[in-house]
C-alpha positions, 0 to 999 in steps of 0.5 A: 746867304746864311751866316754859316755860308757867309763864314765859310765864304770868307774863310775860303777867301782868306785862305785863298788869299794866303795861298796867293801871297805865299806863291807870289812870295816864293815865286819872287824869291825863286826868280831872284835865286835863279838869276843869281845862280845863273850869273854865278855859273856863267862866270865859270866853264859851261859843260859842252855836252849834257846828257839827261835821263828823264825819269819819273813821268809815270810816278808823277802821274800816279801821285796825281791819280792820272794816267801814265800818258798824262805823265809822259805828256807833262814830261814832254813839255818840260823837255821842250823847256830844257832844250831852250834853257840849255841853248840859252846857257851855252851848252853845245850838245844835249842828249835826251834818253827818251826810250830805252830798249828795256822800255819795250817791255812795257804794255803795248798801249804805253809804248804806242803812246810814247811813239805817237808823243815822240812823233808829235814832238819831232814834227813840232821841232821841224815846224818851229822857227826857233829850231832853224833860227837857233841852227839846232841839229837834231839826230836820233841814236838807237836801233831804228829797226825797232821803231814804227814806219811813221816815226822813222819817217818823221825822224828822217824829215827832222834830221834832213832839215837840220843836218847842216846846223852846227850851233846846237846839237840835240841827240834823242836816244830812242830804242837805245841801249849802251851795251848794244851800241858798243856791240854794233860798233864792234861788229861793224869794225870786225866787218871792216877788218875782215874785208880789208878796209881796216887793219887790226892795228888801227883799232883804238879808242878813237876808232871805236868812238867813230863807229858808235851811234849815229853810224854813219855820221859824226858820233856823239861826243864824250859827255861832261855831265849826266843828269838823272831825275826821279831819285834813282842813283844809276845811269841805266846803260846810258852812254857808257862809252861816252860817259865812263871814258871822260869820267863825267860828272853825275847829278841825281835829283829827287824831282820827277821829270815833269817837276824839273825846273831851270834851277835844277839844271843850274844846280847840276852845272854848279856841281859839274863846275865844282868837280872840275875845280876839285880836279884842277886843284888835285892836278896842281897838288900832284904837280907841286909834289913832283916839282918838290921831289925834283928840287929835293933830288937836285939839292941832294945831288949838289950836297953829294957833289960838295961832299966829294969835293971836300974829300 
């Protein structure tokens, strides 16, 4: 080996060692911080229902010079981890935005690839012992008439096999649009009113909620926290009724979906808990103001009575 090659070899080995030590140190720090943060959020209220807009798969792949299908595949692996994390933390409902109605405007090749990928993941969920050990109910929300036959068949299989589970609820939004969901609910209710099954006076917020996806069946409940990855700060027509009605917290983060980590999930829950604490403090302040006003009024009435008595 020449002196030049020897020098390059040892230089490469040196920097490889530096990178190893750096990654090792960062990994240890990250694990400690993650454990500390998880312990902290467990001391407060965990959101019952989290909804996630999984954005950034294509941009992630583009930065690496990979195909879009690579980005979607990497994102699907993170999805599996997030489902597990939410179950471990104590979340009861998780709704994932897998495919919107707007996504159908993409190329036929990409949409077909997404159909196949989603189908594989449903079949994996069906055969995974954890799905049944954790008693995870899986349901799909969206316009199923837009989906291919093979995907609808897999959806029916996973929904049927988990329909009696109640410990954890996984809702997957496919061919979903929030406005379309409300429109179909209004149409169904109008049909029932027209046929005499319902009276117009019975139509209220609770009734409309019952006719949202999935219909028929127990509808998706109000959302406590919406997470969006990829840097965009918008909710993209996702669960507008369930989110706005409950004034849920929102957490926008920069990482693309394939880069999403457990620590990002924990941070989002911390934001939710901070918002809840602020609302409680604001409510307490308003109550104290009302009490003080009533005390002042009562004191004023007593003073007026004494003045009248003295006269």
